[in-house]
Gaussian input, Z-matrix of N, CA and C with variables (Angstrom, degrees):
# hf/3-21g

backbone

0 1
 N
 C     1     B1
 C     2     B2     1     A1
 N     3     B3     2     A2     1     D1
 C     4     B4     3     A3     2     D2
 C     5     B5     4     A4     3     D3
 N     6     B6     5     A5     4     D4
 C     7     B7     6     A6     5     D5
 C     8     B8     7     A7     6     D6
 N     9     B9     8     A8     7     D7
 C    10    B10     9     A9     8     D8
 C    11    B11    10    A10     9     D9
 N    12    B12    11    A11    10    D10
 C    13    B13    12    A12    11    D11
 C    14    B14    13    A13    12    D12
 N    15    B15    14    A14    13    D13
 C    16    B16    15    A15    14    D14
 C    17    B17    16    A16    15    D15
 N    18    B18    17    A17    16    D16
 C    19    B19    18    A18    17    D17
 C    20    B20    19    A19    18    D18
 N    21    B21    20    A20    19    D19
 C    22    B22    21    A21    20    D20
 C    23    B23    22    A22    21    D21
 N    24    B24    23    A23    22    D22
 C    25    B25    24    A24    23    D23
 C    26    B26    25    A25    24    D24
 N    27    B27    26    A26    25    D25
 C    28    B28    27    A27    26    D26
 C    29    B29    28    A28    27    D27
 N    30    B30    29    A29    28    D28
 C    31    B31    30    A30    29    D29
 C    32    B32    31    A31    30    D30
 N    33    B33    32    A32    31    D31
 C    34    B34    33    A33    32    D32
 C    35    B35    34    A34    33    D33
 N    36    B36    35    A35    34    D34
 C    37    B37    36    A36    35    D35
 C    38    B38    37    A37    36    D36
 N    39    B39    38    A38    37    D37
 C    40    B40    39    A39    38    D38
 C    41    B41    40    A40    39    D39
 N    42    B42    41    A41    40    D40
 C    43    B43    42    A42    41    D41
 C    44    B44    43    A43    42    D42
 N    45    B45    44    A44    43    D43
 C    46    B46    45    A45    44    D44
 C    47    B47    46    A46    45    D45
 N    48    B48    47    A47    46    D46
 C    49    B49    48    A48    47    D47
 C    50    B50    49    A49    48    D48
 N    51    B51    50    A50    49    D49
 C    52    B52    51    A51    50    D50
 C    53    B53    52    A52    51    D51
 N    54    B54    53    A53    52    D52
 C    55    B55    54    A54    53    D53
 C    56    B56    55    A55    54    D54
 N    57    B57    56    A56    55    D55
 C    58    B58    57    A57    56    D56
 C    59    B59    58    A58    57    D57
 N    60    B60    59    A59    58    D58
 C    61    B61    60    A60    59    D59
 C    62    B62    61    A61    60    D60
 N    63    B63    62    A62    61    D61
 C    64    B64    63    A63    62    D62
 C    65    B65    64    A64    63    D63
 N    66    B66    65    A65    64    D64
 C    67    B67    66    A66    65    D65
 C    68    B68    67    A67    66    D66
 N    69    B69    68    A68    67    D67
 C    70    B70    69    A69    68    D68
 C    71    B71    70    A70    69    D69
 N    72    B72    71    A71    70    D70
 C    73    B73    72    A72    71    D71
 C    74    B74    73    A73    72    D72
 N    75    B75    74    A74    73    D73
 C    76    B76    75    A75    74    D74
 C    77    B77    76    A76    75    D75
 N    78    B78    77    A77    76    D76
 C    79    B79    78    A78    77    D77
 C    80    B80    79    A79    78    D78
 N    81    B81    80    A80    79    D79
 C    82    B82    81    A81    80    D80
 C    83    B83    82    A82    81    D81
 N    84    B84    83    A83    82    D82
 C    85    B85    84    A84    83    D83
 C    86    B86    85    A85    84    D84
 N    87    B87    86    A86    85    D85
 C    88    B88    87    A87    86    D86
 C    89    B89    88    A88    87    D87
 N    90    B90    89    A89    88    D88
 C    91    B91    90    A90    89    D89
 C    92    B92    91    A91    90    D90
 N    93    B93    92    A92    91    D91
 C    94    B94    93    A93    92    D92
 C    95    B95    94    A94    93    D93
 N    96    B96    95    A95    94    D94
 C    97    B97    96    A96    95    D95
 C    98    B98    97    A97    96    D96
 N    99    B99    98    A98    97    D97
 C   100   B100    99    A99    98    D98
 C   101   B101   100   A100    99    D99
 N   102   B102   101   A101   100   D100
 C   103   B103   102   A102   101   D101
 C   104   B104   103   A103   102   D102
 N   105   B105   104   A104   103   D103
 C   106   B106   105   A105   104   D104
 C   107   B107   106   A106   105   D105
 N   108   B108   107   A107   106   D106
 C   109   B109   108   A108   107   D107
 C   110   B110   109   A109   108   D108
 N   111   B111   110   A110   109   D109
 C   112   B112   111   A111   110   D110
 C   113   B113   112   A112   111   D111
 N   114   B114   113   A113   112   D112
 C   115   B115   114   A114   113   D113
 C   116   B116   115   A115   114   D114
 N   117   B117   116   A116   115   D115
 C   118   B118   117   A117   116   D116
 C   119   B119   118   A118   117   D117
 N   120   B120   119   A119   118   D118
 C   121   B121   120   A120   119   D119
 C   122   B122   121   A121   120   D120
 N   123   B123   122   A122   121   D121
 C   124   B124   123   A123   122   D122
 C   125   B125   124   A124   123   D123
 N   126   B126   125   A125   124   D124
 C   127   B127   126   A126   125   D125
 C   128   B128   127   A127   126   D126
 N   129   B129   128   A128   127   D127
 C   130   B130   129   A129   128   D128
 C   131   B131   130   A130   129   D129
 N   132   B132   131   A131   130   D130
 C   133   B133   132   A132   131   D131
 C   134   B134   133   A133   132   D132
 N   135   B135   134   A134   133   D133
 C   136   B136   135   A135   134   D134
 C   137   B137   136   A136   135   D135
 N   138   B138   137   A137   136   D136
 C   139   B139   138   A138   137   D137
 C   140   B140   139   A139   138   D138
 N   141   B141   140   A140   139   D139
 C   142   B142   141   A141   140   D140
 C   143   B143   142   A142   141   D141
 N   144   B144   143   A143   142   D142
 C   145   B145   144   A144   143   D143
 C   146   B146   145   A145   144   D144
 N   147   B147   146   A146   145   D145
 C   148   B148   147   A147   146   D146
 C   149   B149   148   A148   147   D147
 N   150   B150   149   A149   148   D148
 C   151   B151   150   A150   149   D149
 C   152   B152   151   A151   150   D150
 N   153   B153   152   A152   151   D151
 C   154   B154   153   A153   152   D152
 C   155   B155   154   A154   153   D153
 N   156   B156   155   A155   154   D154
 C   157   B157   156   A156   155   D155
 C   158   B158   157   A157   156   D156
 N   159   B159   158   A158   157   D157
 C   160   B160   159   A159   158   D158
 C   161   B161   160   A160   159   D159
 N   162   B162   161   A161   160   D160
 C   163   B163   162   A162   161   D161
 C   164   B164   163   A163   162   D162
 N   165   B165   164   A164   163   D163
 C   166   B166   165   A165   164   D164
 C   167   B167   166   A166   165   D165
 N   168   B168   167   A167   166   D166
 C   169   B169   168   A168   167   D167
 C   170   B170   169   A169   168   D168
 N   171   B171   170   A170   169   D169
 C   172   B172   171   A171   170   D170
 C   173   B173   172   A172   171   D171
 N   174   B174   173   A173   172   D172
 C   175   B175   174   A174   173   D173
 C   176   B176   175   A175   174   D174
 N   177   B177   176   A176   175   D175
 C   178   B178   177   A177   176   D176
 C   179   B179   178   A178   177   D177
 N   180   B180   179   A179   178   D178
 C   181   B181   180   A180   179   D179
 C   182   B182   181   A181   180   D180
 N   183   B183   182   A182   181   D181
 C   184   B184   183   A183   182   D182
 C   185   B185   184   A184   183   D183
 N   186   B186   185   A185   184   D184
 C   187   B187   186   A186   185   D185
 C   188   B188   187   A187   186   D186
 N   189   B189   188   A188   187   D187
 C   190   B190   189   A189   188   D188
 C   191   B191   190   A190   189   D189
 N   192   B192   191   A191   190   D190
 C   193   B193   192   A192   191   D191
 C   194   B194   193   A193   192   D192
 N   195   B195   194   A194   193   D193
 C   196   B196   195   A195   194   D194
 C   197   B197   196   A196   195   D195
 N   198   B198   197   A197   196   D196
 C   199   B199   198   A198   197   D197
 C   200   B200   199   A199   198   D198
 N   201   B201   200   A200   199   D199
 C   202   B202   201   A201   200   D200
 C   203   B203   202   A202   201   D201
 N   204   B204   203   A203   202   D202
 C   205   B205   204   A204   203   D203
 C   206   B206   205   A205   204   D204
 N   207   B207   206   A206   205   D205
 C   208   B208   207   A207   206   D206
 C   209   B209   208   A208   207   D207
 N   210   B210   209   A209   208   D208
 C   211   B211   210   A210   209   D209
 C   212   B212   211   A211   210   D210
 N   213   B213   212   A212   211   D211
 C   214   B214   213   A213   212   D212
 C   215   B215   214   A214   213   D213
 N   216   B216   215   A215   214   D214
 C   217   B217   216   A216   215   D215
 C   218   B218   217   A217   216   D216
 N   219   B219   218   A218   217   D217
 C   220   B220   219   A219   218   D218
 C   221   B221   220   A220   219   D219
 N   222   B222   221   A221   220   D220
 C   223   B223   222   A222   221   D221
 C   224   B224   223   A223   222   D222
 N   225   B225   224   A224   223   D223
 C   226   B226   225   A225   224   D224
 C   227   B227   226   A226   225   D225
 N   228   B228   227   A227   226   D226
 C   229   B229   228   A228   227   D227
 C   230   B230   229   A229   228   D228

   B1=1.3718
   B2=1.4998
   B3=1.2460
   B4=1.4868
   B5=1.5726
   B6=1.2915
   B7=1.5530
   B8=1.5056
   B9=1.2781
   B10=1.4863
   B11=1.4765
   B12=1.3361
   B13=1.4912
   B14=1.5429
   B15=1.2818
   B16=1.5306
   B17=1.4796
   B18=1.2847
   B19=1.5354
   B20=1.4976
   B21=1.3913
   B22=1.4436
   B23=1.5150
   B24=1.3842
   B25=1.4588
   B26=1.5024
   B27=1.2607
   B28=1.4600
   B29=1.5474
   B30=1.3380
   B31=1.4781
   B32=1.5115
   B33=1.2827
   B34=1.4715
   B35=1.5361
   B36=1.3194
   B37=1.4679
   B38=1.5635
   B39=1.3914
   B40=1.4547
   B41=1.5042
   B42=1.3204
   B43=1.4623
   B44=1.5304
   B45=1.2553
   B46=1.4640
   B47=1.4954
   B48=1.3174
   B49=1.5363
   B50=1.4992
   B51=1.3998
   B52=1.4377
   B53=1.5643
   B54=1.2899
   B55=1.5141
   B56=1.4502
   B57=1.2913
   B58=1.4542
   B59=1.5179
   B60=1.4021
   B61=1.3929
   B62=1.5996
   B63=1.3199
   B64=1.4262
   B65=1.4830
   B66=1.3516
   B67=1.3956
   B68=1.5202
   B69=1.3294
   B70=1.4521
   B71=1.5471
   B72=1.2509
   B73=1.4330
   B74=1.5698
   B75=1.2558
   B76=1.6001
   B77=1.5572
   B78=1.2376
   B79=1.5803
   B80=1.5477
   B81=1.2370
   B82=1.4270
   B83=1.5189
   B84=1.3202
   B85=1.4314
   B86=1.4866
   B87=1.3871
   B88=1.4582
   B89=1.5375
   B90=1.3368
   B91=1.4823
   B92=1.5307
   B93=1.3989
   B94=1.4873
   B95=1.4493
   B96=1.3889
   B97=1.3858
   B98=1.4732
   B99=1.3613
   B100=1.4724
   B101=1.5258
   B102=1.3354
   B103=1.4365
   B104=1.5232
   B105=1.3523
   B106=1.4458
   B107=1.5088
   B108=1.3103
   B109=1.5278
   B110=1.5178
   B111=1.3415
   B112=1.5418
   B113=1.5745
   B114=1.3084
   B115=1.4404
   B116=1.5841
   B117=1.3406
   B118=1.4643
   B119=1.4929
   B120=1.3041
   B121=1.4199
   B122=1.5223
   B123=1.2911
   B124=1.4188
   B125=1.5157
   B126=1.3051
   B127=1.4347
   B128=1.5514
   B129=1.3597
   B130=1.4858
   B131=1.4808
   B132=1.2928
   B133=1.5360
   B134=1.4698
   B135=1.3264
   B136=1.4887
   B137=1.4813
   B138=1.2742
   B139=1.4224
   B140=1.5870
   B141=1.2304
   B142=1.5208
   B143=1.5484
   B144=1.2959
   B145=1.4791
   B146=1.5161
   B147=1.3784
   B148=1.4593
   B149=1.5594
   B150=1.2708
   B151=1.4199
   B152=1.5945
   B153=1.3974
   B154=1.4737
   B155=1.5556
   B156=1.3443
   B157=1.4066
   B158=1.5497
   B159=1.3493
   B160=1.4481
   B161=1.5650
   B162=1.3091
   B163=1.4677
   B164=1.5738
   B165=1.2484
   B166=1.4469
   B167=1.5369
   B168=1.2937
   B169=1.5452
   B170=1.4601
   B171=1.3143
   B172=1.4759
   B173=1.4290
   B174=1.3354
   B175=1.4459
   B176=1.5335
   B177=1.3162
   B178=1.4681
   B179=1.4539
   B180=1.3573
   B181=1.4312
   B182=1.5653
   B183=1.3045
   B184=1.4437
   B185=1.5873
   B186=1.3359
   B187=1.3599
   B188=1.5480
   B189=1.3631
   B190=1.4598
   B191=1.4706
   B192=1.3231
   B193=1.5262
   B194=1.4563
   B195=1.3580
   B196=1.4628
   B197=1.4973
   B198=1.3126
   B199=1.4196
   B200=1.4979
   B201=1.3414
   B202=1.5033
   B203=1.5162
   B204=1.3636
   B205=1.3609
   B206=1.5726
   B207=1.3131
   B208=1.4828
   B209=1.5801
   B210=1.3102
   B211=1.4185
   B212=1.4758
   B213=1.3816
   B214=1.4432
   B215=1.5405
   B216=1.3444
   B217=1.4168
   B218=1.5712
   B219=1.2951
   B220=1.4664
   B221=1.5441
   B222=1.4369
   B223=1.4929
   B224=1.6103
   B225=1.2906
   B226=1.3839
   B227=1.5336
   B228=1.3571
   B229=1.5493
   B230=1.4463
   A1=109.22
   A2=119.97
   A3=126.61
   A4=105.81
   A5=112.25
   A6=120.79
   A7=110.26
   A8=115.88
   A9=118.57
   A10=110.61
   A11=117.68
   A12=119.59
   A13=108.54
   A14=114.02
   A15=123.10
   A16=115.18
   A17=118.34
   A18=119.06
   A19=109.42
   A20=109.90
   A21=119.00
   A22=113.21
   A23=116.18
   A24=118.86
   A25=113.44
   A26=120.88
   A27=122.26
   A28=105.87
   A29=112.65
   A30=120.93
   A31=108.27
   A32=117.64
   A33=121.30
   A34=113.72
   A35=118.85
   A36=121.67
   A37=101.52
   A38=113.30
   A39=121.85
   A40=110.81
   A41=117.09
   A42=119.92
   A43=115.15
   A44=119.32
   A45=122.06
   A46=117.57
   A47=115.76
   A48=114.52
   A49=109.41
   A50=109.40
   A51=119.52
   A52=106.52
   A53=118.76
   A54=117.42
   A55=114.04
   A56=115.05
   A57=124.59
   A58=104.85
   A59=116.14
   A60=118.41
   A61=108.48
   A62=114.20
   A63=125.17
   A64=111.65
   A65=116.95
   A66=122.55
   A67=107.68
   A68=119.16
   A69=125.88
   A70=114.85
   A71=118.07
   A72=125.24
   A73=111.15
   A74=112.81
   A75=112.98
   A76=110.41
   A77=108.04
   A78=118.63
   A79=109.03
   A80=119.67
   A81=124.67
   A82=110.10
   A83=118.22
   A84=123.87
   A85=109.25
   A86=114.30
   A87=120.17
   A88=108.82
   A89=112.48
   A90=120.49
   A91=110.90
   A92=114.39
   A93=117.72
   A94=108.93
   A95=117.47
   A96=119.90
   A97=117.11
   A98=116.24
   A99=124.77
   A100=112.78
   A101=116.82
   A102=118.40
   A103=115.01
   A104=113.68
   A105=124.24
   A106=108.77
   A107=113.78
   A108=118.42
   A109=109.48
   A110=113.99
   A111=119.42
   A112=102.54
   A113=115.01
   A114=123.08
   A115=109.55
   A116=116.88
   A117=120.43
   A118=110.62
   A119=121.70
   A120=124.35
   A121=114.01
   A122=120.82
   A123=125.76
   A124=116.58
   A125=114.09
   A126=118.18
   A127=111.69
   A128=118.06
   A129=117.51
   A130=110.05
   A131=117.54
   A132=124.67
   A133=106.10
   A134=117.96
   A135=125.94
   A136=111.92
   A137=120.36
   A138=118.40
   A139=114.27
   A140=112.99
   A141=122.67
   A142=106.43
   A143=115.49
   A144=122.32
   A145=108.41
   A146=116.02
   A147=123.16
   A148=112.60
   A149=118.40
   A150=122.39
   A151=109.76
   A152=115.02
   A153=118.92
   A154=103.89
   A155=115.03
   A156=117.48
   A157=109.67
   A158=115.72
   A159=122.92
   A160=102.50
   A161=113.74
   A162=120.21
   A163=109.86
   A164=114.26
   A165=119.00
   A166=110.34
   A167=116.50
   A168=119.63
   A169=106.48
   A170=118.74
   A171=127.21
   A172=112.11
   A173=118.42
   A174=125.88
   A175=113.32
   A176=117.54
   A177=122.86
   A178=115.16
   A179=117.88
   A180=125.13
   A181=110.37
   A182=116.77
   A183=117.56
   A184=113.76
   A185=118.68
   A186=122.50
   A187=106.88
   A188=120.55
   A189=125.91
   A190=106.71
   A191=116.29
   A192=122.37
   A193=109.52
   A194=117.88
   A195=125.03
   A196=109.49
   A197=121.06
   A198=127.60
   A199=109.42
   A200=113.72
   A201=121.40
   A202=106.53
   A203=121.65
   A204=126.82
   A205=111.32
   A206=117.10
   A207=120.67
   A208=107.02
   A209=115.89
   A210=128.98
   A211=107.64
   A212=116.62
   A213=122.42
   A214=109.89
   A215=117.96
   A216=125.18
   A217=110.49
   A218=111.82
   A219=119.49
   A220=115.52
   A221=108.44
   A222=116.55
   A223=104.21
   A224=117.48
   A225=120.08
   A226=107.83
   A227=117.78
   A228=119.61
   A229=110.73
   D1=151.70
   D2=175.74
   D3=-109.35
   D4=140.36
   D5=-178.50
   D6=-129.61
   D7=114.81
   D8=172.63
   D9=-81.20
   D10=156.07
   D11=-175.25
   D12=-55.42
   D13=133.17
   D14=-177.99
   D15=84.50
   D16=-6.36
   D17=176.02
   D18=-77.85
   D19=144.22
   D20=177.10
   D21=-142.84
   D22=164.67
   D23=179.86
   D24=-88.09
   D25=-12.17
   D26=-168.15
   D27=73.65
   D28=159.51
   D29=178.81
   D30=-67.62
   D31=130.03
   D32=-178.40
   D33=-162.80
   D34=165.59
   D35=170.57
   D36=-124.06
   D37=-174.28
   D38=-173.89
   D39=-118.35
   D40=25.99
   D41=-178.87
   D42=57.21
   D43=-131.40
   D44=176.58
   D45=-78.32
   D46=3.36
   D47=-172.96
   D48=-97.40
   D49=148.30
   D50=170.18
   D51=-97.70
   D52=166.33
   D53=-179.79
   D54=-167.95
   D55=176.82
   D56=175.72
   D57=-142.50
   D58=143.81
   D59=172.85
   D60=-143.21
   D61=144.59
   D62=-176.30
   D63=-122.96
   D64=137.83
   D65=172.47
   D66=-83.72
   D67=122.53
   D68=179.38
   D69=-96.96
   D70=-32.68
   D71=-179.86
   D72=-150.14
   D73=145.27
   D74=177.29
   D75=81.23
   D76=-167.70
   D77=178.97
   D78=-129.57
   D79=130.61
   D80=175.68
   D81=-117.93
   D82=150.09
   D83=174.59
   D84=-108.62
   D85=128.86
   D86=171.85
   D87=-107.73
   D88=130.45
   D89=176.74
   D90=-114.18
   D91=123.10
   D92=174.64
   D93=-129.21
   D94=-178.00
   D95=173.87
   D96=-59.52
   D97=-22.72
   D98=-178.01
   D99=-90.67
   D100=0.58
   D101=-179.93
   D102=133.04
   D103=-167.93
   D104=-177.16
   D105=-124.42
   D106=135.63
   D107=178.34
   D108=-138.16
   D109=139.50
   D110=176.10
   D111=-88.58
   D112=137.10
   D113=-177.12
   D114=-117.29
   D115=119.46
   D116=-176.93
   D117=-98.62
   D118=169.69
   D119=178.04
   D120=-50.15
   D121=132.84
   D122=-175.69
   D123=89.54
   D124=-7.56
   D125=177.02
   D126=-76.53
   D127=133.94
   D128=178.96
   D129=-116.70
   D130=148.85
   D131=175.00
   D132=-123.55
   D133=124.30
   D134=172.00
   D135=-106.83
   D136=133.82
   D137=179.71
   D138=-144.68
   D139=155.55
   D140=-176.33
   D141=-100.41
   D142=164.12
   D143=172.85
   D144=-48.83
   D145=139.64
   D146=176.50
   D147=94.22
   D148=-12.87
   D149=-178.96
   D150=-65.06
   D151=117.07
   D152=-174.13
   D153=-106.35
   D154=131.79
   D155=178.33
   D156=-158.44
   D157=174.95
   D158=176.08
   D159=-136.56
   D160=137.39
   D161=172.70
   D162=-113.85
   D163=137.05
   D164=-175.44
   D165=-140.26
   D166=142.85
   D167=168.22
   D168=-94.61
   D169=98.97
   D170=177.26
   D171=-88.33
   D172=-5.22
   D173=-179.76
   D174=-81.59
   D175=168.46
   D176=176.96
   D177=-89.34
   D178=-4.99
   D179=-179.62
   D180=-114.63
   D181=153.24
   D182=177.25
   D183=-66.26
   D184=158.22
   D185=-175.04
   D186=-130.47
   D187=160.68
   D188=176.56
   D189=-136.74
   D190=138.63
   D191=175.94
   D192=-137.22
   D193=156.19
   D194=175.55
   D195=-119.37
   D196=131.89
   D197=-173.01
   D198=-128.06
   D199=135.08
   D200=178.07
   D201=-130.25
   D202=134.63
   D203=-177.14
   D204=-132.46
   D205=147.02
   D206=176.97
   D207=-146.25
   D208=123.83
   D209=-4.87
   D210=-64.74
   D211=159.56
   D212=178.58
   D213=-53.68
   D214=150.25
   D215=177.68
   D216=-75.86
   D217=136.27
   D218=166.34
   D219=-106.78
   D220=-22.98
   D221=179.68
   D222=-157.98
   D223=166.07
   D224=172.15
   D225=-121.58
   D226=110.93
   D227=-175.91
   D228=-65.56

């Protein structure tokens, strides 16, 4: 996915899917009930079903991330 400065996902989960995502370029911010963390290139996040979060590009430069889900997503609740 590509993220322009200020773009965010909105708060969401991934239904019954587990997944992993990796920041490839730029910096992304992940917000969860446990807090906020800045994610640099090479950082991976692994999650189970029910993980609620929001991802935002709070930086002034674009960012790129790669996401893989299983089972594949048909919608994002």
